[in-house]
TIVEXKOL-454427 format. One record per residue (C-alpha): x, y, z. Coordinates in steps of 0.05 Angstrom, whole numbers, plus 5000, padded with zeros to 4 digits. Example, Ala and Ser with C-alpha at 12.3 -4.5 7.8 and 13.67 -1.06 7.14 Angstrom:
# TIVEXKOL-454427
[zaza [5246, 4910, 5156]];
[zaza [5273, 4979, 5143]];
END
This chain:
# TIVEXKOL-454427
[zaza [8464, 8054, 1673]];
[zaza [8399, 8097, 1683]];
[zaza [8355, 8070, 1745]];
[zaza [8279, 8068, 1762]];
[zaza [8254, 8033, 1830]];
[zaza [8179, 8032, 1828]];
[zaza [8127, 7986, 1863]];
[zaza [8055, 7956, 1829]];
[zaza [8002, 7970, 1887]];
[zaza [7928, 7950, 1874]];
[zaza [7868, 7918, 1912]];
[zaza [7872, 7837, 1906]];
[zaza [7851, 7811, 1839]];
[zaza [7860, 7874, 1802]];
[zaza [7915, 7845, 1758]];
[zaza [7989, 7866, 1788]];
[zaza [8023, 7799, 1783]];
[zaza [7996, 7789, 1710]];
[zaza [8018, 7856, 1688]];
[zaza [8087, 7839, 1714]];
[zaza [8082, 7781, 1677]];
[zaza [8072, 7805, 1606]];
[zaza [8123, 7868, 1626]];
[zaza [8180, 7811, 1633]];
[zaza [8154, 7779, 1567]];
[zaza [8153, 7839, 1527]];
[zaza [8216, 7870, 1551]];
[zaza [8249, 7807, 1532]];
[zaza [8273, 7779, 1603]];
[zaza [8261, 7707, 1573]];
[zaza [8291, 7665, 1522]];
[zaza [8243, 7654, 1460]];
[zaza [8240, 7582, 1479]];
[zaza [8235, 7587, 1556]];
[zaza [8177, 7556, 1589]];
[zaza [8144, 7606, 1642]];
[zaza [8089, 7593, 1685]];
[zaza [8030, 7639, 1686]];
[zaza [8034, 7689, 1744]];
[zaza [8111, 7675, 1751]];
[zaza [8114, 7717, 1808]];
[zaza [8073, 7678, 1852]];
[zaza [8124, 7624, 1874]];
[zaza [8097, 7592, 1932]];
[zaza [8044, 7535, 1931]];
[zaza [7994, 7575, 1969]];
[zaza [7996, 7633, 1925]];
[zaza [7986, 7592, 1864]];
[zaza [7929, 7552, 1890]];
[zaza [7893, 7613, 1919]];
[zaza [7909, 7663, 1865]];
[zaza [7934, 7713, 1905]];
[zaza [8000, 7746, 1927]];
[zaza [8024, 7741, 1998]];
[zaza [8100, 7760, 2001]];
[zaza [8127, 7820, 1965]];
[zaza [8175, 7801, 1905]];
[zaza [8225, 7846, 1862]];
[zaza [8242, 7831, 1789]];
[zaza [8277, 7878, 1746]];
[zaza [8276, 7893, 1668]];
[zaza [8317, 7931, 1615]];
[zaza [8271, 7981, 1575]];
[zaza [8313, 8036, 1530]];
[zaza [8379, 8029, 1567]];
[zaza [8342, 8044, 1630]];
[zaza [8341, 7989, 1691]];
[zaza [8275, 7983, 1723]];
[zaza [8267, 7947, 1789]];
[zaza [8185, 7929, 1799]];
[zaza [8162, 7907, 1865]];
[zaza [8100, 7862, 1860]];
[zaza [8061, 7873, 1926]];
[zaza [8004, 7837, 1961]];
[zaza [7934, 7861, 1949]];
[zaza [7899, 7838, 2012]];
[zaza [7897, 7878, 2067]];
[zaza [7920, 7822, 2122]];
[zaza [7989, 7824, 2085]];
[zaza [7990, 7904, 2092]];
[zaza [8056, 7899, 2125]];
[zaza [8090, 7876, 2066]];
[zaza [8062, 7940, 2027]];
[zaza [8082, 7988, 2082]];
[zaza [8155, 7961, 2078]];
[zaza [8163, 7958, 2007]];
[zaza [8151, 8033, 1996]];
[zaza [8205, 8056, 2027]];
[zaza [8246, 8022, 1977]];
[zaza [8220, 8051, 1915]];
[zaza [8211, 8124, 1883]];
[zaza [8143, 8109, 1845]];
[zaza [8081, 8069, 1844]];
[zaza [8042, 8048, 1790]];
[zaza [7969, 8041, 1825]];
[zaza [7927, 7988, 1784]];
[zaza [7851, 8001, 1781]];
[zaza [7799, 7954, 1761]];
[zaza [7755, 7985, 1706]];
[zaza [7694, 7958, 1727]];
[zaza [7704, 7948, 1803]];
[zaza [7736, 8016, 1816]];
[zaza [7779, 8033, 1876]];
[zaza [7764, 7986, 1930]];
[zaza [7789, 7982, 2003]];
[zaza [7862, 7963, 1990]];
[zaza [7866, 8011, 1939]];
[zaza [7853, 8066, 1989]];
[zaza [7900, 8035, 2042]];
[zaza [7964, 8026, 1993]];
[zaza [7950, 8097, 1955]];
[zaza [7950, 8129, 2029]];
[zaza [8011, 8096, 2051]];
[zaza [8043, 8118, 1981]];
[zaza [8018, 8189, 1982]];
[zaza [8045, 8199, 2063]];
[zaza [8111, 8173, 2034]];
[zaza [8112, 8238, 1982]];
[zaza [8110, 8186, 1921]];
[zaza [8075, 8207, 1858]];
[zaza [8033, 8155, 1837]];
[zaza [8013, 8134, 1756]];
[zaza [7949, 8111, 1752]];
[zaza [7932, 8048, 1711]];
[zaza [7863, 8029, 1693]];
[zaza [7866, 7958, 1675]];
[zaza [7813, 7904, 1651]];
[zaza [7789, 7958, 1600]];
[zaza [7765, 7900, 1552]];
[zaza [7712, 7881, 1610]];
[zaza [7640, 7883, 1585]];
[zaza [7616, 7921, 1644]];
[zaza [7676, 7970, 1648]];
[zaza [7662, 8044, 1662]];
[zaza [7726, 8080, 1668]];
[zaza [7701, 8153, 1664]];
[zaza [7666, 8142, 1735]];
[zaza [7726, 8103, 1762]];
[zaza [7773, 8152, 1746]];
[zaza [7726, 8204, 1782]];
[zaza [7723, 8154, 1838]];
[zaza [7804, 8157, 1836]];
[zaza [7807, 8230, 1840]];
[zaza [7758, 8235, 1893]];
[zaza [7800, 8180, 1936]];
[zaza [7864, 8226, 1920]];
[zaza [7829, 8283, 1946]];
[zaza [7800, 8246, 2014]];
[zaza [7870, 8223, 2023]];
[zaza [7901, 8291, 2024]];
[zaza [7942, 8287, 1958]];
[zaza [7983, 8352, 1948]];
[zaza [7973, 8388, 1883]];
[zaza [8028, 8352, 1851]];
[zaza [8003, 8285, 1872]];
[zaza [7938, 8302, 1842]];
[zaza [7965, 8319, 1773]];
[zaza [7975, 8248, 1758]];
[zaza [7980, 8211, 1693]];
[zaza [7928, 8161, 1671]];
[zaza [7934, 8101, 1624]];
[zaza [7885, 8049, 1603]];
[zaza [7891, 7981, 1582]];
[zaza [7885, 7902, 1589]];
[zaza [7948, 7868, 1628]];
[zaza [7920, 7797, 1601]];
[zaza [7920, 7825, 1531]];
[zaza [7987, 7860, 1538]];
[zaza [7972, 7934, 1526]];
[zaza [7963, 7999, 1554]];
[zaza [7951, 8066, 1523]];
[zaza [7938, 8141, 1541]];
[zaza [7875, 8132, 1510]];
[zaza [7817, 8084, 1523]];
[zaza [7810, 8058, 1450]];
[zaza [7881, 8048, 1437]];
[zaza [7927, 8035, 1402]];
[zaza [7934, 7965, 1427]];
[zaza [8001, 7944, 1416]];
[zaza [8040, 7931, 1477]];
[zaza [8058, 7959, 1548]];
[zaza [8117, 8005, 1523]];
[zaza [8067, 8066, 1539]];
[zaza [8067, 8043, 1612]];
[zaza [8148, 8034, 1614]];
[zaza [8157, 8100, 1574]];
[zaza [8112, 8135, 1631]];
[zaza [8152, 8106, 1686]];
[zaza [8222, 8128, 1656]];
[zaza [8191, 8198, 1646]];
[zaza [8150, 8212, 1707]];
[zaza [8189, 8174, 1762]];
[zaza [8257, 8204, 1790]];
[zaza [8319, 8169, 1791]];
[zaza [8335, 8145, 1849]];
[zaza [8366, 8199, 1903]];
[zaza [8430, 8178, 1924]];
[zaza [8458, 8204, 1990]];
[zaza [8531, 8220, 1998]];
[zaza [8576, 8180, 2041]];
[zaza [8592, 8108, 2055]];
[zaza [8548, 8047, 2047]];
[zaza [8487, 8042, 2079]];
[zaza [8425, 7998, 2063]];
[zaza [8355, 7990, 2100]];
[zaza [8330, 7917, 2101]];
[zaza [8259, 7913, 2082]];
[zaza [8249, 7837, 2063]];
[zaza [8282, 7777, 2094]];
[zaza [8283, 7705, 2070]];
[zaza [8321, 7636, 2080]];
[zaza [8364, 7602, 2032]];
[zaza [8392, 7530, 2041]];
[zaza [8460, 7551, 2014]];
[zaza [8468, 7625, 2032]];
[zaza [8433, 7624, 2100]];
[zaza [8392, 7686, 2104]];
[zaza [8386, 7736, 2050]];
[zaza [8366, 7808, 2062]];
[zaza [8337, 7851, 2010]];
[zaza [8337, 7926, 2009]];
[zaza [8354, 7994, 1977]];
[zaza [8420, 8019, 1979]];
[zaza [8417, 8087, 2003]];
[zaza [8490, 8113, 1996]];
[zaza [8561, 8084, 1980]];
[zaza [8572, 8015, 1947]];
[zaza [8579, 7942, 1974]];
[zaza [8625, 7887, 1949]];
[zaza [8632, 7818, 1970]];
[zaza [8683, 7809, 2028]];
[zaza [8667, 7882, 2054]];
[zaza [8661, 7885, 2133]];
[zaza [8594, 7914, 2154]];
[zaza [8552, 7919, 2217]];
[zaza [8478, 7927, 2231]];
[zaza [8443, 7983, 2269]];
[zaza [8374, 7975, 2299]];
[zaza [8318, 8028, 2292]];
[zaza [8346, 8057, 2361]];
[zaza [8415, 8057, 2335]];
[zaza [8444, 8002, 2378]];
[zaza [8493, 7952, 2341]];
[zaza [8461, 7886, 2333]];
[zaza [8518, 7844, 2299]];
[zaza [8583, 7850, 2260]];
[zaza [8604, 7806, 2197]];
[zaza [8627, 7804, 2124]];
[zaza [8588, 7809, 2058]];
[zaza [8585, 7738, 2035]];
[zaza [8548, 7752, 1967]];
[zaza [8516, 7814, 1934]];
[zaza [8457, 7789, 1888]];
[zaza [8419, 7835, 1839]];
[zaza [8352, 7816, 1810]];
[zaza [8354, 7803, 1731]];
[zaza [8282, 7780, 1716]];
[zaza [8258, 7725, 1753]];
[zaza [8330, 7704, 1781]];
[zaza [8379, 7728, 1829]];
[zaza [8446, 7737, 1798]];
[zaza [8510, 7749, 1836]];
[zaza [8545, 7815, 1825]];
[zaza [8611, 7843, 1841]];
[zaza [8588, 7909, 1870]];
[zaza [8519, 7935, 1891]];
[zaza [8511, 8007, 1878]];
[zaza [8473, 8065, 1911]];
[zaza [8402, 8073, 1889]];
[zaza [8396, 7997, 1871]];
[zaza [8357, 7943, 1898]];
[zaza [8400, 7885, 1921]];
[zaza [8398, 7828, 1968]];
[zaza [8458, 7812, 2011]];
[zaza [8477, 7745, 2048]];
[zaza [8524, 7739, 2105]];
[zaza [8494, 7759, 2167]];
[zaza [8460, 7719, 2214]];
[zaza [8409, 7756, 2268]];
[zaza [8393, 7823, 2225]];
[zaza [8322, 7831, 2209]];
[zaza [8272, 7875, 2180]];
[zaza [8275, 7950, 2189]];
[zaza [8349, 7946, 2211]];
[zaza [8404, 7990, 2173]];
[zaza [8465, 7957, 2146]];
[zaza [8527, 8001, 2137]];
[zaza [8593, 8006, 2141]];
[zaza [8631, 7999, 2207]];
[zaza [8647, 8072, 2220]];
[zaza [8575, 8099, 2214]];
[zaza [8530, 8096, 2277]];
[zaza [8462, 8133, 2250]];
[zaza [8410, 8082, 2226]];
[zaza [8362, 8102, 2166]];
[zaza [8291, 8121, 2195]];
[zaza [8241, 8065, 2185]];
[zaza [8164, 8077, 2189]];
[zaza [8132, 8038, 2244]];
[zaza [8085, 7985, 2217]];
[zaza [8008, 7988, 2238]];
[zaza [7991, 7944, 2297]];
[zaza [7964, 7878, 2291]];
[zaza [7888, 7865, 2307]];
[zaza [7875, 7794, 2319]];
[zaza [7904, 7741, 2362]];
[zaza [7911, 7668, 2355]];
[zaza [7929, 7613, 2411]];
[zaza [7976, 7556, 2381]];
[zaza [7985, 7500, 2422]];
[zaza [8014, 7431, 2418]];
[zaza [7964, 7369, 2392]];
[zaza [7947, 7337, 2462]];
[zaza [7888, 7298, 2425]];
[zaza [7886, 7221, 2426]];
[zaza [7904, 7219, 2355]];
[zaza [7966, 7262, 2363]];
[zaza [8028, 7244, 2326]];
[zaza [8001, 7200, 2278]];
[zaza [8002, 7248, 2218]];
[zaza [8051, 7293, 2231]];
[zaza [8127, 7293, 2256]];
[zaza [8135, 7363, 2287]];
[zaza [8091, 7358, 2349]];
[zaza [8139, 7384, 2408]];
[zaza [8130, 7451, 2436]];
[zaza [8198, 7469, 2431]];
[zaza [8192, 7461, 2353]];
[zaza [8131, 7497, 2348]];
[zaza [8162, 7556, 2389]];
[zaza [8227, 7556, 2336]];
[zaza [8177, 7562, 2278]];
[zaza [8140, 7618, 2303]];
[zaza [8199, 7660, 2323]];
[zaza [8225, 7650, 2253]];
[zaza [8161, 7671, 2224]];
[zaza [8156, 7736, 2269]];
[zaza [8233, 7751, 2251]];
[zaza [8218, 7756, 2170]];
[zaza [8144, 7784, 2182]];
[zaza [8142, 7845, 2218]];
[zaza [8062, 7846, 2222]];
[zaza [8068, 7781, 2261]];
[zaza [8081, 7781, 2335]];
[zaza [8093, 7717, 2383]];
[zaza [8088, 7719, 2462]];
[zaza [8085, 7656, 2508]];
[zaza [8015, 7635, 2529]];
[zaza [7984, 7613, 2588]];
[zaza [8017, 7548, 2598]];
[zaza [8088, 7523, 2570]];
[zaza [8055, 7489, 2511]];
[zaza [8020, 7546, 2477]];
[zaza [8039, 7612, 2441]];
[zaza [7992, 7676, 2432]];
[zaza [8004, 7698, 2351]];
[zaza [7982, 7760, 2334]];
[zaza [7968, 7781, 2267]];
[zaza [7929, 7829, 2216]];
[zaza [7867, 7781, 2205]];
[zaza [7843, 7712, 2200]];
[zaza [7871, 7698, 2123]];
[zaza [7945, 7725, 2147]];
[zaza [7936, 7674, 2206]];
[zaza [7906, 7617, 2162]];
[zaza [7965, 7623, 2113]];
[zaza [8014, 7615, 2167]];
[zaza [7975, 7552, 2198]];
[zaza [7969, 7526, 2125]];
[zaza [8048, 7532, 2115]];
[zaza [8061, 7495, 2182]];
[zaza [8017, 7437, 2170]];
[zaza [8050, 7426, 2102]];
[zaza [8120, 7428, 2139]];
[zaza [8087, 7368, 2181]];
[zaza [8065, 7403, 2246]];
[zaza [8010, 7383, 2287]];
[zaza [7972, 7438, 2324]];
[zaza [7911, 7454, 2358]];
[zaza [7883, 7523, 2345]];
[zaza [7837, 7569, 2396]];
[zaza [7790, 7619, 2374]];
[zaza [7816, 7681, 2348]];
[zaza [7811, 7741, 2395]];
[zaza [7806, 7812, 2380]];
[zaza [7863, 7858, 2411]];
[zaza [7836, 7913, 2454]];
[zaza [7868, 7979, 2471]];
[zaza [7862, 8020, 2530]];
[zaza [7856, 8096, 2527]];
[zaza [7846, 8144, 2578]];
[zaza [7823, 8084, 2621]];
[zaza [7765, 8066, 2570]];
[zaza [7764, 7997, 2526]];
[zaza [7773, 8008, 2455]];
[zaza [7766, 7958, 2397]];
[zaza [7785, 7958, 2323]];
[zaza [7734, 7977, 2276]];
[zaza [7741, 7955, 2201]];
[zaza [7708, 7991, 2144]];
[zaza [7672, 7935, 2104]];
[zaza [7653, 7939, 2028]];
[zaza [7602, 7885, 2003]];
[zaza [7580, 7882, 1927]];
[zaza [7517, 7843, 1929]];
[zaza [7452, 7827, 1882]];
[zaza [7397, 7880, 1905]];
[zaza [7353, 7824, 1925]];
[zaza [7400, 7807, 1980]];
[zaza [7418, 7881, 2007]];
[zaza [7365, 7872, 2065]];
[zaza [7396, 7805, 2094]];
[zaza [7468, 7830, 2093]];
[zaza [7448, 7903, 2121]];
[zaza [7404, 7872, 2177]];
[zaza [7461, 7815, 2197]];
[zaza [7514, 7865, 2208]];
[zaza [7473, 7923, 2242]];
[zaza [7458, 7863, 2287]];
[zaza [7529, 7850, 2293]];
[zaza [7535, 7928, 2321]];
[zaza [7562, 7952, 2248]];
[zaza [7545, 8021, 2219]];
[zaza [7520, 8032, 2152]];
[zaza [7555, 8089, 2122]];
[zaza [7536, 8087, 2052]];
[zaza [7495, 8051, 2002]];
[zaza [7494, 8059, 1921]];
[zaza [7486, 8023, 1857]];
[zaza [7545, 7987, 1827]];
[zaza [7521, 7960, 1766]];
[zaza [7459, 7925, 1740]];
[zaza [7421, 7896, 1792]];
[zaza [7479, 7901, 1840]];
[zaza [7489, 7948, 1906]];
[zaza [7553, 7966, 1938]];
[zaza [7543, 7974, 2020]];
[zaza [7602, 8005, 2062]];
[zaza [7596, 7998, 2134]];
[zaza [7637, 8005, 2196]];
[zaza [7635, 7940, 2236]];
[zaza [7674, 7919, 2302]];
[zaza [7732, 7869, 2277]];
[zaza [7707, 7816, 2325]];
[zaza [7632, 7813, 2290]];
[zaza [7669, 7794, 2229]];
[zaza [7706, 7728, 2257]];
[zaza [7669, 7679, 2220]];
[zaza [7620, 7719, 2178]];
[zaza [7643, 7710, 2111]];
[zaza [7613, 7639, 2106]];
[zaza [7548, 7661, 2132]];
[zaza [7547, 7722, 2083]];
[zaza [7560, 7673, 2024]];
[zaza [7505, 7628, 2045]];
[zaza [7458, 7690, 2056]];
[zaza [7472, 7712, 1982]];
[zaza [7476, 7649, 1947]];
[zaza [7546, 7653, 1940]];
[zaza [7538, 7724, 1896]];
[zaza [7569, 7773, 1951]];
[zaza [7642, 7804, 1943]];
[zaza [7665, 7817, 2010]];
[zaza [7721, 7864, 2024]];
[zaza [7750, 7892, 2090]];
[zaza [7806, 7942, 2118]];
[zaza [7822, 7964, 2189]];
[zaza [7789, 8034, 2201]];
[zaza [7808, 8061, 2271]];
[zaza [7801, 8039, 2342]];
[zaza [7731, 8062, 2375]];
[zaza [7699, 8054, 2444]];
[zaza [7675, 7979, 2454]];
[zaza [7612, 7965, 2434]];
[zaza [7584, 7917, 2483]];
[zaza [7571, 7845, 2476]];
[zaza [7552, 7810, 2406]];
[zaza [7510, 7757, 2394]];
[zaza [7549, 7687, 2389]];
[zaza [7539, 7624, 2346]];
[zaza [7467, 7609, 2345]];
[zaza [7473, 7533, 2344]];
[zaza [7500, 7477, 2389]];
[zaza [7547, 7425, 2362]];
[zaza [7543, 7341, 2361]];
[zaza [7597, 7319, 2406]];
[zaza [7630, 7245, 2403]];
[zaza [7616, 7205, 2466]];
[zaza [7662, 7146, 2447]];
[zaza [7730, 7132, 2413]];
[zaza [7737, 7091, 2348]];
[zaza [7709, 7089, 2271]];
[zaza [7647, 7128, 2247]];
[zaza [7591, 7078, 2227]];
[zaza [7546, 7100, 2166]];
[zaza [7483, 7072, 2201]];
[zaza [7500, 7116, 2261]];
[zaza [7514, 7176, 2223]];
[zaza [7450, 7159, 2178]];
[zaza [7405, 7160, 2248]];
[zaza [7441, 7227, 2272]];
[zaza [7423, 7267, 2209]];
[zaza [7356, 7292, 2245]];
[zaza [7400, 7326, 2298]];
[zaza [7430, 7368, 2245]];
[zaza [7487, 7372, 2188]];
[zaza [7540, 7325, 2195]];
[zaza [7613, 7344, 2187]];
[zaza [7652, 7275, 2182]];
[zaza [7651, 7217, 2137]];
[zaza [7636, 7147, 2152]];
[zaza [7696, 7103, 2167]];
[zaza [7743, 7160, 2198]];
[zaza [7775, 7160, 2266]];
[zaza [7738, 7200, 2318]];
[zaza [7748, 7205, 2393]];
[zaza [7710, 7229, 2460]];
[zaza [7699, 7304, 2454]];
[zaza [7713, 7310, 2377]];
[zaza [7658, 7348, 2345]];
[zaza [7623, 7312, 2290]];
[zaza [7570, 7356, 2267]];
[zaza [7524, 7418, 2284]];
[zaza [7461, 7409, 2325]];
[zaza [7395, 7445, 2300]];
[zaza [7382, 7478, 2369]];
[zaza [7422, 7517, 2412]];
[zaza [7452, 7467, 2462]];
[zaza [7512, 7418, 2453]];
[zaza [7488, 7342, 2450]];
[zaza [7538, 7285, 2466]];
[zaza [7519, 7229, 2412]];
[zaza [7544, 7161, 2389]];
[zaza [7566, 7158, 2323]];
[zaza [7596, 7085, 2329]];
[zaza [7533, 7048, 2338]];
[zaza [7529, 6992, 2278]];
[zaza [7464, 6966, 2256]];
[zaza [7433, 6903, 2298]];
[zaza [7434, 6846, 2251]];
[zaza [7371, 6790, 2251]];
[zaza [7360, 6729, 2211]];
[zaza [7297, 6762, 2180]];
[zaza [7309, 6791, 2111]];
[zaza [7253, 6834, 2084]];
[zaza [7257, 6893, 2029]];
[zaza [7235, 6939, 2081]];
[zaza [7285, 6919, 2133]];
[zaza [7346, 6926, 2084]];
[zaza [7336, 6997, 2060]];
[zaza [7411, 7020, 2035]];
[zaza [7442, 7072, 2080]];
[zaza [7449, 7138, 2039]];
[zaza [7486, 7195, 2076]];
[zaza [7479, 7265, 2058]];
[zaza [7546, 7299, 2031]];
[zaza [7584, 7320, 2102]];
[zaza [7590, 7394, 2115]];
[zaza [7669, 7400, 2114]];
[zaza [7697, 7465, 2136]];
[zaza [7755, 7497, 2108]];
[zaza [7816, 7521, 2155]];
[zaza [7790, 7595, 2155]];
[zaza [7720, 7575, 2162]];
[zaza [7740, 7526, 2224]];
[zaza [7773, 7587, 2254]];
[zaza [7712, 7626, 2250]];
[zaza [7664, 7568, 2267]];
[zaza [7690, 7550, 2336]];
[zaza [7665, 7578, 2405]];
[zaza [7711, 7598, 2462]];
[zaza [7710, 7531, 2496]];
[zaza [7731, 7493, 2430]];
[zaza [7792, 7483, 2383]];
[zaza [7816, 7467, 2312]];
[zaza [7860, 7410, 2309]];
[zaza [7905, 7415, 2250]];
[zaza [7951, 7361, 2223]];
[zaza [7981, 7348, 2154]];
[zaza [7923, 7307, 2127]];
[zaza [7866, 7322, 2171]];
[zaza [7822, 7389, 2201]];
[zaza [7781, 7367, 2265]];
[zaza [7740, 7410, 2311]];
[zaza [7740, 7386, 2383]];
[zaza [7724, 7415, 2455]];
[zaza [7783, 7442, 2494]];
[zaza [7753, 7394, 2556]];
[zaza [7748, 7323, 2522]];
[zaza [7718, 7292, 2584]];
[zaza [7638, 7310, 2592]];
[zaza [7652, 7316, 2666]];
[zaza [7708, 7367, 2657]];
[zaza [7663, 7405, 2611]];
[zaza [7612, 7409, 2662]];
[zaza [7659, 7428, 2715]];
[zaza [7680, 7482, 2671]];
[zaza [7618, 7513, 2649]];
[zaza [7595, 7514, 2719]];
[zaza [7658, 7553, 2743]];
[zaza [7643, 7600, 2687]];
[zaza [7575, 7620, 2706]];
[zaza [7594, 7627, 2779]];
[zaza [7648, 7673, 2755]];
END
């Protein structure tokens, strides 16, 4: 059977997973009466809740006697490590671009990686049914992007399709015919080459890894040469050519629609999953024992952000989660780093902490969210940017930031980001009453900036970011402009006390919740931190008058999400994460310890 391996790449929310849904339906991968979830490829809970793809996944369909293996890739820059690995597995890419938004930062990132691998993309302009679509300008922008990324003449001669994945059609003309996605699949078969098969015995490069409760570790990758059957003896080579482990294949699984099916033989060029190995990880080569040369694999871009994961040592520790020991946290983090090459785990300053480096706040927040759902309790420190030393000088990561915003708010956005040492690169109209601003901003300036941007623009701004380069250190930045309200006692918060504290600044907790000394319960309206009593009830007397007994009505508390909390905390604060709660606290709970720490910091 003829075979094609392709990846669908695009910026976040440009319609990759929706397109794969419709491709599977139209190619007959599901039974007529089969119930299929919307965005079927987004399999885990967080992907469904947030509407984003986090893990790359493989599916496969039959079209005109050709089996097409399709890889769905994440669209968010923080999960770029997944995209980089996947591109070594495929022979062609379909790059999906929104007909209204045009090429965005992640489009540039994934396209650059694909062109560097020598792949020839097929361009699909999606969402052409939108009222504000502008397919001609978008096509020009895509062409300019190809030239800017040094595409070869063959890569520049790309085919273009127009359509709407949601409505289930693609065509070579913007006006149709609007029948089905057949033209896209036909173009894949005509334009993408068959997998190149090397002569020789079995060799396969591992690109993704996952755990299965019955089969153990399942390693997915593309077979470069030879064939593999269950029971075959194999060994694994590292990127340097060292033998990591020896074993036998217990199962060979091929992708059929959304299912993985055991097969008798895996053949060269196909994407398969293999079970039976214990320590093999991503970028390793699985081969027959006679082979000693690994398949070359691309190095992954370095992480830019680091966060400290610690045990929860607060007064309320162990009440909501059952995984609280540092040993259990360490095992879980090492397991994550094993399957996710964009994350690096190193021991922290003490035995109970670990430094986890990743691509961005969202990637680390998803890891924390997964852990709290598994029953972990953690305290998380403020994200730190990873610096580099080049020729004795300190360099820091700079990000390219693209913000689409209503015209009336452009001044505020540009002012805020230039205060944070950002450089304005470009400003242009992006539709009626909207402006697109492009800046180069230090990564550390963007920690916690998104909530501020949304409040500055009344929630209308669209914010995108992508790692750009390392540049010389730009000096100190302005920190958080307000202090916090800190509880001076342990107990349950009282509505009357919180009502009296509302004049001091926005409150972050409800009444009747457990609080402790050193916990942050609100934001102070001034620059200094303030210790307050949230436990004080109303003094009761025998006198009853209408003026005395006015009801206590509390303003809705300002509750922060996990990402907002990570961006909000200062250097001397932690986010306490448990399965049911997210609390903010000072590192030093005792006020005397806090004063001592501040004095030693100032003298240093």
